[in-house]
N, CA, C and O of each residue as an XYZ file, in Angstrom:
300
protein
N      -1.536     14.602     20.440
C      -0.681     13.445     20.249
C       0.666     13.732     20.903
O       1.245     14.795     20.680
N       1.163     12.810     21.697
C       2.454     13.041     22.332
C       3.597     12.509     21.471
O       3.375     11.971     20.387
N       4.803     12.663     21.961
C       5.996     12.310     21.188
C       6.006     10.833     20.804
O       6.315     10.494     19.661
N       5.671      9.951     21.748
C       5.687      8.513     21.454
C       4.701      8.157     20.345
O       5.009      7.333     19.485
N       3.525      8.768     20.358
C       2.531      8.507     19.320
C       3.001      9.059     17.980
O       2.797      8.427     16.944
N       3.629     10.236     17.993
C       4.171     10.813     16.764
C       5.246      9.908     16.177
O       5.260      9.640     14.976
N       6.139      9.445     17.031
C       7.222      8.574     16.578
C       6.671      7.256     16.055
O       7.160      6.727     15.057
N       5.662      6.729     16.720
C       5.049      5.477     16.289
C       4.367      5.640     14.932
O       4.477      4.765     14.073
N       3.669      6.750     14.738
C       2.997      7.011     13.464
C       4.020      7.183     12.351
O       3.814      6.699     11.239
N       5.116      7.865     12.640
C       6.174      8.057     11.643
C       6.815      6.719     11.284
O       7.102      6.463     10.115
N       7.036      5.880     12.268
C       7.623      4.557     12.012
C       6.678      3.715     11.157
O       7.130      2.976     10.282
N       5.388      3.816     11.399
C       4.401      3.069     10.601
C       4.409      3.550      9.156
O       4.338      2.739      8.233
N       4.494      4.859      8.952
C       4.557      5.407      7.589
C       5.793      4.892      6.856
O       5.718      4.515      5.687
N       6.916      4.878      7.544
C       8.162      4.383      6.946
C       8.023      2.908      6.604
O       8.466      2.467      5.544
N       7.411      2.152      7.493
C       7.238      0.707      7.267
C       6.364      0.455      6.045
O       6.692     -0.402      5.224
N       5.261      1.183      5.909
C       4.377      0.999      4.757
C       5.081      1.372      3.454
O       4.939      0.679      2.446
N       5.842      2.470      3.477
C       6.624      2.851      2.291
C       7.607      1.749      1.911
O       7.749      1.402      0.738
N       8.280      1.206      2.916
C       9.267      0.157      2.656
C       8.611     -1.079      2.046
O       9.131     -1.652      1.088
N       7.470     -1.489      2.597
C       6.747     -2.648      2.051
C       6.351     -2.401      0.603
O       6.543     -3.270     -0.247
N       5.801     -1.230      0.312
C       5.359     -0.924     -1.051
C       6.537     -0.931     -2.016
O       6.428     -1.449     -3.127
N       7.650     -0.364     -1.600
C       8.841     -0.347     -2.458
C       9.391     -1.754     -2.685
O       9.725     -2.125     -3.810
N       9.480     -2.534     -1.601
C      10.034     -3.891     -1.717
C       9.159     -4.777     -2.600
O       9.670     -5.479     -3.472
N       7.852     -4.749     -2.381
C       6.957     -5.583     -3.182
C       6.962     -5.149     -4.643
O       6.958     -5.991     -5.541
N       6.972     -3.853     -4.882
C       7.014     -3.362     -6.262
C       8.282     -3.827     -6.961
O       8.241     -4.273     -8.107
N       9.396     -3.722     -6.272
C      10.675     -4.167     -6.850
C      10.654     -5.665     -7.118
O      11.105     -6.118     -8.170
N      10.137     -6.421     -6.182
C      10.137     -7.888     -6.299
C       9.294     -8.382     -7.470
O       9.690     -9.309     -8.177
N       8.139     -7.768     -7.673
C       7.256     -8.226     -8.754
C       7.470     -7.453    -10.054
O       6.917     -7.808    -11.095
N       8.283     -6.388     -9.982
C       8.557     -5.605    -11.181
C       7.360     -4.812    -11.674
O       7.227     -4.565    -12.873
N       6.495     -4.414    -10.765
C       5.305     -3.631    -11.094
C       5.135     -2.522    -10.054
O       5.549     -2.673     -8.905
N       4.531     -1.424    -10.459
C       4.225     -0.338     -9.534
C       2.968     -0.722     -8.761
O       1.860     -0.667     -9.295
N       3.146     -1.107     -7.514
C       2.020     -1.547     -6.686
C       1.445     -0.430     -5.814
O       0.575     -0.684     -4.981
N       1.918      0.791     -5.997
C       1.392      1.907     -5.193
C      -0.124      2.048     -5.322
O      -0.796      2.238     -4.308
N      -0.694      1.962     -6.539
C      -2.160      2.049     -6.622
C      -2.867      0.925     -5.846
O      -3.920      1.142     -5.247
N      -2.279     -0.266     -5.867
C      -2.836     -1.409     -5.146
C      -2.875     -1.134     -3.647
O      -3.913     -1.301     -3.008
N      -1.742     -0.712     -3.087
C      -1.693     -0.449     -1.654
C      -2.552      0.752     -1.278
O      -3.152      0.769     -0.204
N      -2.617      1.744     -2.138
C      -3.464      2.910     -1.875
C      -4.939      2.528     -1.834
O      -5.715      3.102     -1.069
N      -5.320      1.561     -2.656
C      -6.705      1.090     -2.659
C      -7.097      0.572     -1.276
O      -8.250      0.682     -0.859
N      -6.105     -0.002     -0.567
C      -6.347     -0.518      0.776
C      -6.172      0.545      1.854
O      -6.231      0.240      3.045
N      -5.955      1.802      1.437
C      -5.876      2.883      2.404
C      -4.490      3.210      2.904
O      -4.345      3.994      3.841
N      -3.453      2.622      2.297
C      -2.087      2.941      2.708
C      -1.755      4.344      2.216
O      -1.959      4.647      1.040
N      -1.254      5.193      3.082
C      -0.826      6.536      2.716
C       0.675      6.491      2.442
O       1.487      6.509      3.366
N       1.026      6.433      1.173
C       2.424      6.316      0.783
C       3.010      7.689      0.498
O       2.308      8.598      0.054
N       4.300      7.828      0.756
C       4.971      9.107      0.536
C       5.140      9.378     -0.954
O       5.106      8.467     -1.781
N       5.322     10.647     -1.269
C       5.560     11.019     -2.670
C       6.863     10.408     -3.171
O       6.989     10.104     -4.358
N       7.835     10.225     -2.275
C       9.098      9.589     -2.659
C       8.875      8.141     -3.090
O       9.493      7.675     -4.047
N       8.001      7.433     -2.392
C       7.707      6.045     -2.760
C       6.993      5.994     -4.097
O       7.327      5.164     -4.943
N       6.009      6.871     -4.305
C       5.308      6.925     -5.591
C       6.301      7.195     -6.717
O       6.251      6.563     -7.772
N       7.203      8.142     -6.476
C       8.178      8.513     -7.507
C       9.128      7.359     -7.807
O       9.423      7.079     -8.969
N       9.605      6.693     -6.763
C      10.535      5.580     -6.959
C       9.879      4.423     -7.717
O      10.535      3.762     -8.523
N       8.613      4.178     -7.470
C       7.926      3.052     -8.106
C       7.456      3.367     -9.524
O       7.010      2.468    -10.237
N       7.550      4.623     -9.939
C       7.142      5.001    -11.295
C       8.013      4.333    -12.366
O       7.610      4.248    -13.526
N       9.196      3.864    -11.984
C      10.072      3.216    -12.964
C       9.543      1.847    -13.384
O       9.978      1.294    -14.394
N       8.610      1.304    -12.614
C       8.021      0.008    -12.944
C       6.722      0.214    -13.720
O       6.059      1.238    -13.554
N       6.352     -0.753    -14.569
C       5.046     -0.655    -15.237
C       3.923     -0.707    -14.192
O       4.050     -1.368    -13.161
N       2.846     -0.012    -14.471
C       1.709      0.023    -13.545
C       1.074     -1.356    -13.448
O       0.867     -2.030    -14.458
N       0.769     -1.765    -12.228
C       0.083     -3.036    -12.005
C      -1.371     -2.867    -12.396
O      -2.046     -1.953    -11.922
N      -1.856     -3.750    -13.263
C      -3.249     -3.653    -13.694
C      -3.995     -4.966    -13.542
O      -5.223     -4.967    -13.451
N      -3.288     -6.075    -13.512
C      -3.945     -7.367    -13.408
C      -4.708     -7.463    -12.088
O      -4.138     -7.229    -11.022
N      -5.959     -7.797    -12.153
C      -6.742     -8.033    -10.945
C      -7.329     -6.798    -10.300
O      -8.010     -6.917     -9.281
N      -7.094     -5.611    -10.848
C      -7.649     -4.413    -10.214
C      -9.169     -4.427    -10.229
O      -9.799     -3.950     -9.285
N      -9.756     -4.955    -11.263
C     -11.212     -5.057    -11.308
C     -11.737     -5.961    -10.213
O     -12.813     -5.721     -9.666
N     -10.976     -7.008     -9.889
C     -11.395     -7.922     -8.829
C     -11.434     -7.212     -7.483
O     -12.292     -7.516     -6.653
N     -10.523     -6.274     -7.252
C     -10.533     -5.537     -5.992
C     -11.816     -4.741     -5.843
O     -12.369     -4.640     -4.748
N     -12.284     -4.179     -6.939
C     -13.466     -3.334     -6.885
C     -14.752     -4.136     -6.743
O     -15.760     -3.594     -6.289
N     -14.745     -5.411     -7.117
C     -15.962     -6.210     -7.061
C     -15.933     -7.273     -5.972
O     -16.919     -7.988     -5.792
N     -14.819     -7.397     -5.235
C     -14.693     -8.427     -4.211
C     -15.687     -8.169     -3.089
O     -15.826     -7.036     -2.630
N     -16.365     -9.195     -2.652
C     -17.369     -9.087     -1.584
C     -16.719     -9.408     -0.247
O     -16.600    -10.577      0.120
N     -16.297     -8.378      0.488
C     -15.625     -8.576      1.762
C     -16.556     -9.116      2.833
O     -16.089     -9.658      3.834
N     -17.844     -8.981      2.648
C     -18.790     -9.506      3.628
C     -18.674    -11.027      3.740
O     -19.024    -11.604      4.770
N     -18.188    -11.669      2.689
C     -18.063    -13.126      2.711
C     -16.898    -13.589      3.579
O     -16.901    -14.728      4.047
N     -15.904    -12.735      3.805
C     -14.734    -13.144      4.571
C     -14.657    -12.479      5.940
O     -13.814    -12.861      6.751
N     -15.500    -11.508      6.219
C     -15.480    -10.812      7.502
C     -16.428    -11.499      8.477
O     -17.575    -11.806      8.150
N     -15.926    -11.726      9.659
C     -16.729    -12.394     10.686
C     -16.837    -11.468     11.885
O     -15.831    -10.929     12.347
N     -18.032    -11.280     12.385
C     -18.193    -10.478     13.596
C     -17.682    -11.287     14.768
O     -17.995    -12.467     14.924
N     -16.886    -10.620     15.586
C     -16.322    -11.291     16.759
C     -16.973    -10.772     17.997
O     -16.640    -11.208     19.099
């Protein structure tokens, strides 16, 4: 990986952390588990900062049972 790819990957990590923090603050819930379910790799600092909010639990069961085949279209 060259410097540009490293910088791009680092910027993406920062962006995902920022989104998780902003959304958690806005809804007043710790959404880190939600974003992690979708494969977001959040920093330990983001997890720690969001611990001050109650854990988001509403709808987590729906994530585990949602049928993505119904919304995915082969292109």
